[in-house]
ROSE-4610 file (N, C-alpha, C; in Angstrom, 1 decimal, always signed):
// ROSE-4610
residu = [M/M/M/A/A/A/E/E/E/A/A/A/K/K/K/T/T/T/E/E/E/N/N/N/T/T/T/A/A/A/Q/Q/Q/V/V/V/Y/Y/Y/E/E/E/K/K/K/E/E/E/M/M/M/T/T/T/F/F/F/W/W/W/E/E/E/H/H/H/L/L/L/E/E/E/E/E/E/L/L/L/R/R/R/S/S/S/R/R/R/I/I/I/I/I/I/K/K/K/S/S/S/L/L/L/L/L/L/G/G/G/I/I/I/L/L/L/I/I/I/G/G/G/V/V/V/I/I/I/I/I/I/C/C/C/A/A/A/F/F/F/F/F/F/S/S/S/D/D/D/E/E/E/I/I/I/V/V/V/N/N/N/G/G/G/I/I/I/L/L/L/I/I/I/V/V/V/P/P/P/A/A/A/K/K/K/K/K/K/A/A/A/G/G/G/F/F/F/T/T/T/L/L/L/Q/Q/Q/N/N/N/L/L/L/K/K/K/P/P/P/Y/Y/Y/G/G/G/Q/Q/Q/F/F/F/M/M/M/L/L/L/Y/Y/Y/M/M/M/Q/Q/Q/V/V/V/V/V/V/V/V/V/I/I/I/S/S/S/G/G/G/I/I/I/V/V/V/L/L/L/S/S/S/F/F/F/P/P/P/F/F/F/T/T/T/L/L/L/Y/Y/Y/Q/Q/Q/I/I/I/W/W/W/K/K/K/F/F/F/V/V/V/E/E/E/P/P/P/G/G/G/L/L/L/L/L/L/P/P/P/K/K/K/E/E/E/R/R/R/K/K/K/Y/Y/Y/V/V/V/L/L/L/W/W/W/I/I/I/V/V/V/A/A/A/F/F/F/S/S/S/S/S/S/F/F/F/C/C/C/F/F/F/F/F/F/A/A/A/G/G/G/L/L/L/I/I/I/F/F/F/A/A/A/Y/Y/Y/F/F/F/V/V/V/L/L/L/L/L/L/P/P/P/I/I/I/S/S/S/L/L/L/K/K/K/F/F/F/F/F/F/A/A/A/E/E/E/F/F/F/G/G/G/S/S/S/S/S/S/E/E/E/I/I/I/K/K/K/N/N/N/I/I/I/I/I/I/A/A/A/I/I/I/N/N/N/E/E/E/Y/Y/Y/I/I/I/S/S/S/F/F/F/V/V/V/I/I/I/G/G/G/L/L/L/I/I/I/L/L/L/A/A/A/S/S/S/G/G/G/I/I/I/V/V/V/F/F/F/E/E/E/L/L/L/P/P/P/M/M/M/V/V/V/S/S/S/F/F/F/F/F/F/L/L/L/G/G/G/R/R/R/L/L/L/G/G/G/I/I/I/L/L/L/T/T/T/P/P/P/A/A/A/F/F/F/M/M/M/R/R/R/H/H/H/Y/Y/Y/R/R/R/K/K/K/H/H/H/A/A/A/V/V/V/V/V/V/L/L/L/I/I/I/L/L/L/I/I/I/I/I/I/A/A/A/A/A/A/V/V/V/L/L/L/T/T/T/P/P/P/G/G/G/P/P/P/D/D/D/I/I/I/A/A/A/S/S/S/Q/Q/Q/A/A/A/A/A/A/L/L/L/A/A/A/I/I/I/P/P/P/L/L/L/Y/Y/Y/L/L/L/L/L/L/Y/Y/Y/E/E/E/L/L/L/S/S/S/I/I/I/F/F/F/V/V/V/V/V/V/K/K/K/L/L/L/T/T/T/G/G/G/K/K/K/K/K/K/P/P/P/S/S/S/V/V/V]
num = [1/1/1/2/2/2/3/3/3/4/4/4/5/5/5/6/6/6/7/7/7/8/8/8/9/9/9/10/10/10/11/11/11/12/12/12/13/13/13/14/14/14/15/15/15/16/16/16/17/17/17/18/18/18/19/19/19/20/20/20/21/21/21/22/22/22/23/23/23/24/24/24/25/25/25/26/26/26/27/27/27/28/28/28/29/29/29/30/30/30/31/31/31/32/32/32/33/33/33/34/34/34/35/35/35/36/36/36/37/37/37/38/38/38/39/39/39/40/40/40/41/41/41/42/42/42/43/43/43/44/44/44/45/45/45/46/46/46/47/47/47/48/48/48/49/49/49/50/50/50/51/51/51/52/52/52/53/53/53/54/54/54/55/55/55/56/56/56/57/57/57/58/58/58/59/59/59/60/60/60/61/61/61/62/62/62/63/63/63/64/64/64/65/65/65/66/66/66/67/67/67/68/68/68/69/69/69/70/70/70/71/71/71/72/72/72/73/73/73/74/74/74/75/75/75/76/76/76/77/77/77/78/78/78/79/79/79/80/80/80/81/81/81/82/82/82/83/83/83/84/84/84/85/85/85/86/86/86/87/87/87/88/88/88/89/89/89/90/90/90/91/91/91/92/92/92/93/93/93/94/94/94/95/95/95/96/96/96/97/97/97/98/98/98/99/99/99/100/100/100/101/101/101/102/102/102/103/103/103/104/104/104/105/105/105/106/106/106/107/107/107/108/108/108/109/109/109/110/110/110/111/111/111/112/112/112/113/113/113/114/114/114/115/115/115/116/116/116/117/117/117/118/118/118/119/119/119/120/120/120/121/121/121/122/122/122/123/123/123/124/124/124/125/125/125/126/126/126/127/127/127/128/128/128/129/129/129/130/130/130/131/131/131/132/132/132/133/133/133/134/134/134/135/135/135/136/136/136/137/137/137/138/138/138/139/139/139/140/140/140/141/141/141/142/142/142/143/143/143/144/144/144/145/145/145/146/146/146/147/147/147/148/148/148/149/149/149/150/150/150/151/151/151/152/152/152/153/153/153/154/154/154/155/155/155/156/156/156/157/157/157/158/158/158/159/159/159/160/160/160/161/161/161/162/162/162/163/163/163/164/164/164/165/165/165/166/166/166/167/167/167/168/168/168/169/169/169/170/170/170/171/171/171/172/172/172/173/173/173/174/174/174/175/175/175/176/176/176/177/177/177/178/178/178/179/179/179/180/180/180/181/181/181/182/182/182/183/183/183/184/184/184/185/185/185/186/186/186/187/187/187/188/188/188/189/189/189/190/190/190/191/191/191/192/192/192/193/193/193/194/194/194/195/195/195/196/196/196/197/197/197/198/198/198/199/199/199/200/200/200/201/201/201/202/202/202/203/203/203/204/204/204/205/205/205/206/206/206/207/207/207/208/208/208/209/209/209/210/210/210/211/211/211/212/212/212/213/213/213/214/214/214/215/215/215/216/216/216/217/217/217/218/218/218/219/219/219/220/220/220/221/221/221/222/222/222/223/223/223/224/224/224/225/225/225/226/226/226/227/227/227/228/228/228/229/229/229/230/230/230/231/231/231/232/232/232/233/233/233/234/234/234/235/235/235/236/236/236/237/237/237/238/238/238/239/239/239/240/240/240/241/241/241/242/242/242/243/243/243/244/244/244/245/245/245/246/246/246/247/247/247/248/248/248/249/249/249/250/250/250/251/251/251]
x = [+71.8/+73.1/+73.4/+72.7/+73.5/+73.0/+72.1/+71.6/+72.8/+73.2/+74.1/+75.7/+75.9/+77.3/+77.2/+75.9/+75.8/+75.9/+75.2/+75.2/+76.6/+77.7/+78.9/+79.8/+79.4/+80.3/+80.0/+78.5/+78.1/+78.9/+79.0/+79.7/+81.1/+81.8/+83.3/+83.2/+82.2/+82.7/+81.4/+81.1/+80.3/+81.2/+82.1/+83.0/+84.0/+83.7/+84.6/+85.6/+87.0/+87.6/+87.1/+87.3/+87.2/+88.3/+88.1/+89.0/+90.3/+89.8/+91.3/+92.0/+91.5/+92.1/+92.6/+92.2/+92.9/+94.2/+94.2/+95.1/+96.3/+95.8/+97.1/+97.4/+96.6/+97.3/+98.4/+98.0/+98.9/+100.3/+99.9/+101.4/+102.2/+101.4/+102.2/+102.7/+102.4/+103.0/+104.1/+103.9/+105.1/+106.1/+106.0/+107.2/+107.9/+107.0/+107.5/+108.3/+107.7/+108.5/+110.1/+109.8/+111.1/+112.1/+111.5/+112.6/+113.3/+112.3/+113.2/+114.1/+113.8/+114.6/+115.9/+115.8/+116.9/+117.7/+117.4/+117.9/+118.7/+118.1/+118.6/+119.8/+119.7/+120.9/+121.7/+121.8/+122.7/+123.4/+122.9/+123.2/+124.3/+123.7/+124.4/+125.9/+125.7/+126.9/+127.9/+127.6/+128.7/+129.4/+128.8/+129.3/+129.2/+129.5/+129.6/+130.7/+132.0/+133.0/+133.0/+132.2/+131.9/+130.7/+130.0/+128.9/+129.4/+130.2/+130.9/+131.9/+133.1/+134.1/+133.9/+133.0/+132.9/+131.7/+130.7/+129.6/+129.5/+129.5/+129.2/+130.0/+131.5/+132.3/+133.0/+132.6/+133.2/+132.9/+131.5/+131.4/+131.8/+132.2/+133.3/+134.5/+135.1/+136.5/+136.3/+135.4/+135.6/+135.1/+134.6/+134.4/+135.5/+136.5/+137.6/+137.7/+136.7/+136.3/+137.3/+137.7/+138.3/+137.7/+137.5/+136.4/+137.3/+136.9/+137.5/+136.3/+137.0/+135.9/+136.5/+135.6/+136.1/+135.8/+135.3/+134.8/+135.7/+136.2/+136.7/+135.6/+134.5/+133.5/+132.9/+133.3/+132.3/+132.6/+133.2/+133.3/+132.4/+132.6/+131.8/+130.2/+129.7/+128.5/+128.0/+129.2/+128.7/+128.7/+129.1/+128.9/+127.8/+127.1/+126.0/+124.8/+125.0/+123.9/+123.7/+124.9/+124.8/+124.3/+124.8/+124.3/+122.6/+122.3/+120.8/+119.8/+120.3/+119.6/+119.6/+121.1/+120.9/+119.9/+119.9/+119.1/+117.9/+117.3/+115.7/+115.6/+116.8/+116.3/+116.1/+117.2/+117.3/+115.8/+115.4/+114.2/+112.8/+113.1/+111.9/+111.0/+111.1/+110.2/+109.3/+110.0/+109.5/+108.6/+109.0/+108.3/+106.8/+107.0/+106.0/+104.8/+105.3/+104.5/+103.7/+104.6/+103.8/+102.7/+102.5/+101.7/+100.6/+100.8/+99.7/+99.0/+99.8/+99.1/+98.2/+98.5/+97.9/+96.1/+96.6/+95.3/+94.6/+95.2/+94.4/+93.0/+92.9/+91.6/+90.3/+90.7/+89.7/+89.1/+90.2/+89.9/+89.1/+88.7/+87.5/+88.5/+88.0/+88.6/+89.2/+88.7/+89.3/+90.5/+90.8/+91.7/+93.1/+92.5/+93.7/+94.7/+94.4/+95.3/+96.3/+96.2/+97.0/+98.2/+98.1/+99.0/+100.7/+100.6/+102.2/+102.8/+101.7/+102.0/+102.4/+101.8/+101.6/+103.2/+103.4/+104.6/+105.7/+105.7/+107.1/+107.1/+106.0/+106.0/+106.6/+106.0/+106.4/+108.1/+108.4/+109.7/+110.8/+110.2/+111.0/+111.0/+109.9/+110.0/+111.0/+111.0/+111.5/+113.4/+113.5/+114.8/+115.4/+114.6/+114.9/+115.4/+114.6/+114.8/+116.3/+116.4/+117.8/+118.9/+118.8/+119.8/+120.0/+118.7/+118.9/+119.6/+119.2/+120.0/+121.6/+122.1/+123.4/+124.2/+123.6/+124.6/+124.3/+123.1/+122.8/+122.9/+121.9/+121.7/+123.0/+123.3/+124.5/+125.7/+126.4/+127.4/+127.4/+126.1/+125.6/+126.2/+125.2/+125.5/+126.8/+127.5/+129.0/+129.7/+129.7/+130.4/+130.4/+129.3/+128.6/+129.4/+129.2/+129.6/+131.2/+131.5/+133.3/+133.7/+133.1/+133.8/+133.2/+132.4/+131.6/+132.6/+133.0/+133.4/+134.7/+135.9/+137.3/+138.0/+139.1/+140.0/+141.0/+141.1/+141.8/+141.2/+139.9/+139.3/+139.3/+139.8/+139.9/+138.4/+138.1/+136.6/+137.1/+137.2/+137.3/+135.9/+135.4/+134.0/+134.0/+133.1/+133.1/+132.3/+132.8/+132.0/+130.8/+130.2/+128.8/+128.0/+128.2/+127.7/+127.4/+128.5/+128.6/+127.4/+127.7/+126.7/+125.3/+125.0/+123.6/+123.0/+123.8/+123.5/+123.2/+124.1/+124.1/+122.8/+122.5/+121.6/+120.3/+120.1/+118.8/+118.5/+119.5/+119.3/+118.9/+119.5/+118.8/+117.7/+117.5/+116.0/+115.1/+115.2/+114.2/+114.0/+115.0/+114.6/+113.8/+114.3/+113.2/+111.9/+111.6/+110.3/+109.6/+110.3/+109.6/+109.2/+110.3/+109.8/+108.5/+108.1/+106.9/+105.6/+105.7/+104.7/+103.4/+104.0/+102.9/+102.2/+102.7/+101.9/+101.0/+101.6/+100.6/+99.3/+99.7/+98.8/+97.7/+98.3/+97.2/+96.4/+97.0/+96.0/+94.9/+95.3/+94.2/+93.5/+93.8/+92.8/+92.0/+92.3/+91.4/+90.3/+90.8/+89.8/+88.9/+89.3/+88.2/+88.7/+90.0/+90.4/+91.1/+91.9/+92.5/+92.1/+91.8/+91.2/+92.2/+92.4/+93.1/+93.1/+91.6/+91.3/+91.9/+91.6/+92.0/+93.5/+94.4/+96.0/+96.3/+95.7/+95.8/+95.7/+94.2/+94.1/+94.9/+95.8/+96.9/+98.2/+98.2/+99.7/+100.5/+100.3/+101.0/+101.2/+100.4/+100.8/+101.8/+101.6/+102.4/+104.0/+104.1/+105.5/+106.1/+105.4/+106.0/+106.4/+105.4/+105.9/+107.1/+107.3/+108.6/+109.7/+109.4/+110.6/+111.1/+110.1/+110.5/+111.1/+110.4/+111.3/+112.4/+112.9/+114.1/+115.2/+114.6/+115.5/+115.8/+115.0/+115.5/+116.3/+116.0/+116.7/+118.1/+118.0/+119.3/+120.2/+121.3/+122.3/+122.8/+123.2/+123.9/+122.6/+123.6/+122.7/+122.7/+123.1/+123.1/+121.7/+121.2/+120.0/+120.2/+121.2/+122.0/+121.4/+121.8/+121.7/+120.4/+119.5/+118.0/+117.2/+117.7/+116.8/+117.1/+118.5/+118.7/+117.5/+117.0/+115.9/+114.6/+114.2/+112.9/+112.7/+113.3/+112.8/+112.4/+113.0/+112.6/+111.2/+110.9/+109.9/+108.8/+109.0/+107.8/+107.5/+108.4/+108.1/+107.5/+107.7/+107.1/+105.5/+105.4/+103.8/+103.2/+103.6/+103.1/+102.7/+103.7/+103.3/+102.3/+102.2/+101.0/+99.7/+99.4/+98.4/+98.0/+98.9/+98.6/+98.2/+98.9/+98.6/+97.1/+96.5/+95.3/+94.3/+94.8/+93.7/+93.4/+94.6/+94.7/+93.7/+93.9/+93.6/+92.4/+92.2/+91.6/+90.2/+89.3/+87.9/+87.1/+86.5/+85.5/+84.4/+84.1/+83.1/+81.7/+80.8/+79.5/+78.7/+78.1/+76.9/+75.5]
y = [+79.7/+79.8/+81.1/+81.9/+83.4/+84.3/+84.0/+84.7/+84.7/+83.4/+83.1/+83.7/+83.7/+84.2/+85.7/+86.4/+87.8/+88.2/+87.2/+87.4/+87.5/+86.3/+86.3/+87.8/+88.1/+89.2/+90.5/+90.5/+91.8/+91.4/+90.3/+90.3/+90.7/+90.4/+90.7/+92.2/+93.0/+94.2/+95.4/+94.3/+94.9/+95.8/+95.3/+95.9/+96.9/+98.2/+99.1/+99.8/+100.1/+100.7/+102.3/+102.5/+104.1/+104.9/+106.0/+107.1/+106.9/+106.5/+106.5/+105.3/+104.2/+103.0/+103.2/+103.7/+104.0/+104.9/+105.9/+106.6/+105.7/+104.7/+103.8/+102.9/+102.1/+101.7/+102.5/+103.5/+104.5/+104.5/+105.0/+105.0/+103.9/+102.8/+101.4/+101.3/+101.5/+101.3/+102.1/+103.5/+104.4/+104.3/+103.5/+103.1/+102.3/+101.3/+99.9/+99.9/+100.8/+101.8/+102.1/+103.2/+103.7/+102.8/+101.9/+100.7/+100.0/+99.8/+99.2/+99.7/+101.2/+102.2/+102.3/+102.0/+102.4/+101.0/+99.9/+98.7/+98.8/+99.1/+99.4/+100.0/+101.4/+102.5/+101.6/+100.9/+100.2/+99.4/+98.5/+97.6/+98.4/+99.3/+100.1/+101.0/+101.2/+101.9/+100.8/+99.6/+98.7/+98.3/+98.6/+98.6/+99.9/+100.9/+102.1/+102.6/+101.9/+102.2/+101.1/+100.2/+99.3/+100.0/+100.4/+101.4/+102.5/+103.2/+104.6/+104.1/+103.2/+103.1/+102.0/+100.9/+99.7/+100.0/+100.8/+101.2/+102.7/+103.6/+105.0/+105.6/+105.3/+106.0/+105.3/+103.9/+103.3/+103.7/+104.1/+104.9/+106.1/+106.8/+108.1/+107.6/+106.7/+106.2/+105.8/+105.0/+104.3/+105.6/+106.5/+107.6/+108.6/+108.5/+109.4/+110.6/+110.8/+112.0/+111.8/+113.0/+112.9/+113.7/+113.1/+113.5/+114.3/+115.3/+116.0/+116.3/+116.5/+117.2/+118.4/+119.4/+121.1/+121.2/+120.7/+120.9/+120.1/+120.5/+119.8/+118.5/+118.8/+117.9/+117.2/+117.6/+116.9/+115.8/+114.9/+113.3/+112.7/+113.3/+113.0/+113.1/+114.2/+114.4/+113.6/+113.3/+112.6/+110.8/+110.4/+109.0/+109.2/+110.2/+110.0/+110.1/+111.1/+110.8/+109.5/+108.9/+107.8/+106.5/+106.5/+105.5/+105.8/+106.9/+107.0/+106.8/+107.2/+106.9/+105.3/+104.9/+103.6/+102.7/+103.0/+102.3/+102.2/+103.7/+103.8/+102.6/+102.8/+102.0/+100.5/+100.0/+98.8/+98.3/+99.4/+98.9/+99.3/+99.4/+100.1/+98.8/+97.5/+96.5/+96.4/+96.4/+96.3/+97.9/+98.8/+100.2/+100.1/+99.4/+99.3/+98.3/+97.4/+96.3/+96.9/+97.9/+98.5/+99.4/+100.1/+100.8/+100.0/+99.0/+97.9/+97.5/+97.1/+96.5/+97.5/+98.8/+99.8/+100.0/+99.9/+100.0/+98.7/+97.5/+96.5/+96.4/+96.9/+96.7/+97.4/+98.3/+98.9/+97.9/+96.9/+96.1/+95.0/+94.5/+93.3/+92.1/+91.0/+89.8/+89.1/+89.2/+88.6/+89.6/+91.1/+91.6/+91.6/+91.4/+91.0/+90.3/+89.1/+88.1/+88.4/+89.6/+89.9/+91.1/+91.5/+92.4/+92.1/+90.9/+90.2/+90.5/+89.9/+90.2/+91.6/+92.4/+93.4/+94.2/+94.1/+94.4/+93.7/+92.7/+91.9/+92.3/+92.7/+93.3/+94.7/+95.4/+96.9/+97.0/+96.2/+96.0/+95.6/+94.9/+94.2/+95.2/+96.0/+96.8/+98.3/+98.6/+99.7/+99.0/+97.9/+97.7/+97.4/+96.9/+96.9/+98.2/+98.9/+100.7/+101.2/+100.7/+100.9/+100.3/+99.1/+98.6/+98.9/+99.3/+99.7/+101.2/+101.7/+103.3/+102.9/+102.4/+101.9/+101.3/+100.7/+99.8/+100.2/+100.9/+101.5/+103.0/+103.8/+105.1/+105.8/+105.4/+106.4/+106.2/+105.0/+105.0/+105.9/+105.6/+106.5/+108.2/+108.3/+109.9/+110.4/+109.7/+110.1/+110.1/+109.1/+109.0/+110.1/+110.7/+111.8/+113.1/+113.3/+114.6/+114.5/+113.4/+113.2/+113.6/+113.3/+113.5/+114.8/+115.5/+117.0/+118.2/+118.9/+120.4/+120.3/+121.0/+121.4/+120.3/+119.7/+118.8/+119.4/+120.9/+121.7/+122.1/+121.5/+121.5/+120.5/+120.2/+119.2/+118.7/+117.7/+117.0/+116.8/+118.1/+117.6/+118.1/+117.0/+117.1/+117.4/+118.1/+118.0/+116.6/+116.0/+114.8/+114.7/+115.9/+116.0/+116.2/+117.0/+117.2/+115.9/+115.4/+113.8/+112.9/+112.7/+111.7/+112.3/+113.4/+114.1/+113.7/+113.6/+113.4/+111.7/+111.1/+109.6/+109.1/+109.7/+109.2/+109.6/+110.9/+111.4/+110.6/+110.4/+109.7/+108.3/+107.5/+106.2/+106.1/+107.0/+107.1/+107.4/+108.4/+108.8/+107.6/+106.8/+105.4/+104.2/+104.2/+103.3/+103.8/+105.0/+105.7/+105.4/+105.7/+105.3/+103.8/+103.2/+101.8/+101.1/+102.4/+101.8/+101.9/+102.3/+102.5/+101.5/+100.1/+99.0/+98.9/+99.6/+99.7/+100.6/+101.9/+103.1/+102.5/+102.0/+101.4/+100.6/+99.7/+98.8/+99.5/+100.6/+101.3/+102.1/+102.8/+103.4/+102.5/+101.6/+100.4/+99.7/+99.7/+99.4/+100.3/+101.5/+102.6/+103.0/+102.3/+102.1/+103.6/+104.1/+105.4/+104.7/+103.8/+103.5/+102.0/+101.7/+100.5/+99.9/+98.8/+98.3/+99.0/+99.1/+99.4/+101.1/+101.8/+103.1/+103.3/+102.4/+102.1/+101.8/+101.0/+100.6/+101.6/+102.2/+103.3/+104.4/+104.8/+105.8/+105.1/+104.1/+103.5/+104.4/+104.8/+105.6/+107.0/+107.4/+108.7/+108.3/+107.3/+106.9/+106.9/+106.0/+106.0/+107.1/+108.2/+109.4/+110.1/+110.1/+110.8/+109.9/+108.6/+108.1/+108.5/+108.6/+109.0/+110.3/+111.3/+112.6/+112.4/+111.6/+111.6/+111.0/+110.1/+109.7/+110.5/+111.3/+112.5/+113.4/+113.7/+114.9/+114.1/+113.0/+112.5/+111.7/+111.2/+111.0/+111.8/+112.2/+113.5/+113.0/+111.6/+111.6/+111.7/+112.2/+112.7/+111.2/+110.4/+109.3/+108.5/+107.7/+106.9/+105.9/+105.2/+103.9/+104.7/+105.6/+106.2/+106.2/+106.8/+107.1/+105.9/+104.8/+103.7/+102.8/+103.0/+102.2/+102.7/+103.8/+104.2/+103.9/+104.3/+104.3/+102.9/+101.8/+100.5/+100.0/+100.1/+99.6/+100.4/+101.7/+102.5/+102.0/+101.6/+101.1/+99.5/+98.7/+97.6/+97.9/+98.7/+98.9/+99.1/+100.1/+100.4/+99.1/+98.6/+97.1/+96.2/+96.3/+95.5/+96.1/+97.6/+97.9/+97.8/+97.4/+97.2/+95.8/+95.1/+93.6/+93.5/+94.2/+94.4/+95.0/+96.0/+96.5/+95.7/+94.8/+93.9/+92.7/+92.5/+91.3/+91.7/+92.9/+93.3/+94.3/+95.0/+96.4/+96.2/+97.1/+97.1/+96.7/+95.6/+94.9/+96.3/+96.2/+97.1/+96.5/+97.2/+96.6/+96.3/+95.0/+94.6/+95.4]
z = [+144.7/+144.8/+144.6/+143.6/+143.3/+144.6/+145.2/+146.4/+147.5/+147.7/+148.6/+148.5/+147.1/+146.6/+147.0/+146.5/+146.4/+148.4/+149.1/+150.5/+151.1/+150.6/+151.0/+150.5/+149.2/+149.0/+149.5/+150.3/+151.1/+152.4/+153.0/+154.1/+154.0/+152.9/+153.0/+153.1/+152.4/+152.2/+153.6/+154.3/+155.3/+156.3/+156.3/+157.7/+156.9/+157.0/+156.1/+157.4/+157.1/+157.8/+158.1/+159.4/+159.9/+159.1/+159.4/+159.4/+160.1/+161.0/+162.3/+161.9/+161.4/+161.1/+159.8/+158.7/+157.6/+158.0/+158.7/+159.3/+159.9/+160.9/+161.3/+160.3/+159.5/+158.4/+157.7/+157.2/+156.4/+157.2/+158.6/+159.4/+159.3/+159.4/+159.8/+158.2/+157.3/+155.9/+155.7/+156.1/+155.7/+156.9/+157.9/+158.6/+158.2/+157.8/+157.2/+156.0/+155.0/+154.1/+154.2/+155.4/+155.5/+156.5/+156.9/+157.6/+156.6/+155.3/+154.3/+153.7/+153.4/+152.8/+153.6/+155.1/+155.9/+155.8/+155.6/+155.7/+154.2/+153.2/+151.8/+151.7/+152.7/+152.7/+153.4/+154.5/+155.4/+154.2/+153.8/+152.8/+151.6/+151.1/+150.0/+150.7/+152.0/+152.5/+152.7/+152.8/+153.1/+151.5/+150.5/+148.9/+148.5/+149.1/+148.6/+147.7/+148.0/+147.1/+145.8/+145.9/+144.8/+143.8/+144.3/+143.6/+142.8/+143.8/+143.1/+142.1/+142.6/+141.6/+140.6/+141.0/+140.2/+139.3/+139.3/+138.8/+138.2/+138.7/+138.4/+137.7/+137.9/+137.2/+136.2/+136.1/+134.9/+133.5/+133.4/+132.2/+131.7/+132.8/+132.5/+132.0/+132.5/+132.3/+130.8/+130.5/+129.3/+128.1/+128.4/+127.4/+127.4/+128.6/+128.1/+129.1/+130.0/+130.8/+132.2/+132.6/+133.8/+134.9/+135.8/+136.9/+137.9/+138.8/+139.8/+140.9/+142.0/+143.4/+143.3/+143.7/+143.7/+145.3/+145.8/+147.5/+148.4/+149.5/+150.8/+151.2/+150.9/+151.7/+150.6/+149.3/+148.0/+148.2/+148.4/+148.0/+149.2/+150.3/+151.5/+151.1/+150.5/+150.0/+149.1/+148.2/+147.0/+147.4/+148.4/+148.8/+149.4/+150.3/+150.9/+150.0/+149.0/+147.6/+147.0/+146.8/+146.2/+147.1/+148.2/+149.4/+149.3/+149.6/+149.7/+148.5/+147.5/+146.4/+145.8/+146.1/+146.1/+146.6/+147.9/+148.9/+148.6/+148.1/+147.7/+146.4/+145.7/+144.7/+144.9/+145.7/+146.3/+146.9/+147.8/+148.5/+147.6/+146.3/+145.7/+145.5/+145.4/+145.5/+146.9/+147.9/+149.1/+149.4/+149.0/+149.3/+148.4/+147.2/+146.3/+146.8/+147.4/+148.0/+149.3/+150.0/+151.1/+150.6/+149.6/+148.8/+148.4/+148.0/+147.3/+148.6/+149.5/+150.7/+151.4/+151.2/+151.9/+151.0/+149.7/+148.6/+148.5/+149.2/+149.0/+149.6/+150.9/+151.2/+150.4/+149.5/+148.7/+147.4/+147.3/+146.0/+146.2/+145.1/+145.1/+145.5/+146.0/+146.4/+145.2/+144.1/+142.7/+142.4/+142.9/+142.1/+143.2/+144.6/+145.6/+145.2/+144.6/+144.4/+143.3/+142.5/+141.5/+142.3/+143.5/+143.9/+144.0/+144.4/+144.0/+142.8/+142.1/+140.5/+139.9/+140.4/+140.0/+140.4/+141.9/+142.3/+141.6/+141.2/+140.7/+139.2/+138.5/+137.1/+137.3/+137.9/+138.1/+138.7/+139.2/+139.8/+138.8/+137.8/+136.7/+135.6/+135.3/+134.3/+135.0/+136.4/+136.6/+136.7/+137.0/+137.1/+135.5/+135.0/+133.5/+132.7/+133.0/+133.0/+133.3/+134.4/+134.9/+134.1/+133.9/+133.1/+131.7/+131.3/+129.7/+129.7/+130.6/+130.7/+130.9/+131.8/+132.3/+131.0/+130.3/+129.3/+128.1/+127.6/+126.5/+126.5/+126.8/+126.8/+127.5/+128.4/+129.2/+128.4/+128.0/+127.0/+125.6/+125.3/+123.8/+124.1/+125.3/+125.6/+126.0/+126.6/+127.3/+125.9/+125.2/+123.7/+123.1/+122.8/+121.8/+122.9/+124.0/+124.6/+124.7/+124.9/+124.9/+123.6/+122.4/+121.0/+120.6/+121.3/+120.8/+121.0/+119.9/+120.2/+119.7/+120.4/+120.3/+121.1/+120.2/+121.0/+121.8/+121.7/+122.5/+123.9/+123.8/+125.3/+126.1/+127.2/+128.0/+128.7/+128.7/+129.3/+130.8/+131.7/+133.0/+133.4/+134.5/+134.9/+136.4/+137.1/+138.2/+138.8/+139.6/+140.2/+140.5/+141.0/+141.7/+139.9/+139.2/+138.1/+137.3/+137.5/+136.4/+137.2/+138.3/+139.1/+139.2/+139.0/+139.1/+137.6/+136.5/+135.2/+135.1/+135.6/+135.4/+136.1/+137.5/+138.6/+137.7/+137.2/+136.5/+135.2/+134.6/+133.2/+133.7/+134.6/+135.0/+135.7/+136.4/+137.0/+136.1/+135.3/+134.2/+133.5/+132.8/+132.2/+133.0/+134.1/+134.9/+135.2/+135.3/+135.1/+133.8/+132.8/+131.4/+131.2/+131.8/+131.4/+132.2/+133.1/+133.9/+133.0/+131.5/+130.8/+130.9/+131.0/+130.9/+132.3/+133.2/+134.7/+134.7/+134.0/+133.7/+133.0/+132.0/+130.9/+131.4/+132.7/+133.6/+134.1/+134.8/+135.7/+135.0/+133.8/+132.9/+132.1/+131.9/+131.5/+132.3/+133.9/+134.6/+134.9/+134.8/+134.7/+133.5/+132.7/+131.2/+130.5/+130.8/+129.9/+128.7/+128.8/+127.7/+127.2/+126.2/+125.5/+124.7/+124.2/+122.9/+121.7/+121.3/+120.1/+120.0/+121.0/+121.2/+121.0/+121.6/+121.3/+120.1/+119.3/+118.0/+117.0/+117.3/+116.2/+116.3/+117.4/+117.5/+117.5/+117.0/+117.1/+116.1/+115.2/+114.2/+114.8/+115.6/+116.2/+117.4/+117.9/+119.0/+118.4/+117.4/+116.7/+116.5/+115.8/+115.7/+117.0/+118.1/+119.3/+119.8/+119.8/+120.3/+119.4/+118.1/+117.4/+118.0/+118.1/+118.5/+119.9/+120.8/+122.0/+121.9/+121.2/+120.8/+120.4/+119.3/+118.8/+120.0/+120.9/+121.7/+123.0/+123.3/+124.4/+124.1/+122.7/+122.3/+121.7/+122.4/+122.2/+120.8/+120.3/+119.1/+117.8/+116.9/+115.7/+114.9/+114.8/+114.0/+114.4/+113.3/+113.4/+114.6/+114.6/+115.4/+116.9/+117.5/+118.7/+118.9/+117.9/+118.2/+118.3/+117.3/+117.4/+118.6/+119.2/+120.4/+121.7/+121.6/+122.5/+121.8/+120.6/+119.8/+119.9/+119.7/+119.6/+120.9/+122.0/+123.3/+123.8/+123.5/+123.7/+122.9/+121.5/+120.7/+121.4/+121.5/+122.2/+123.7/+124.5/+125.6/+125.4/+124.2/+123.7/+123.2/+122.5/+121.9/+123.3/+124.2/+125.6/+126.4/+126.2/+127.0/+126.3/+125.5/+124.4/+124.9/+124.8/+125.5/+126.9/+127.7/+129.0/+129.4/+128.7/+128.1/+128.2/+127.1/+126.5/+127.4/+128.1/+129.1/+130.2/+131.0/+132.3/+132.2/+131.1/+130.9/+131.5/+131.7/+131.7/+130.5/+130.9/+129.7/+129.5/+128.2/+127.9/+128.3/+129.0/+129.4/+128.1/+128.3/+127.0/+127.2]
């Protein structure tokens, strides 16, 4: 029985893709990813006013900032930037799926069934980071900057500077929220283990507090806790992910 199973496994991996087949597969996945992004950009173009006026500018209004355009073509370039980045974000799950489909031939049969799960979980973490930044980090940051300094100085901000700040903060948060997936990969490679992460939990907490103090402009503890608590929960979730899916030690 064991010999038959070994023979079947050997047959599965007997046919390896040639260099040109890998290249053709890569080209196909890149084209599909670009088409997905293009569709995302087109969709976002139809809702560009809603994205700019109903989403991106709202936090600035609530914080009391006045936004202004300083170039004749400024708003045109702004809308192009917003539409392209929004399209990339919208198509993120599809792009990630194409990346995993390219990697899939190199995975074991038992690992291939987790591709959709990995794509779904990675997308969830990414969008959770975007939502957290928009509803928590961004209002805290803008409130601090709006109230800081002299009341004799009006906060009139160039729209391109504001949008760059908002997009940068939101995307950075989305990337940080991918910590569980990074831990998953390191765990599969045997670099991270639950025991290692538990042993250095106190060090991780100190590092999280430092990161929260640096990234959060507000000097109050509540602002720092708003970032530190989710980061710590992500760390604990990463321990669970490594324990569940990490490489098992050889006996």
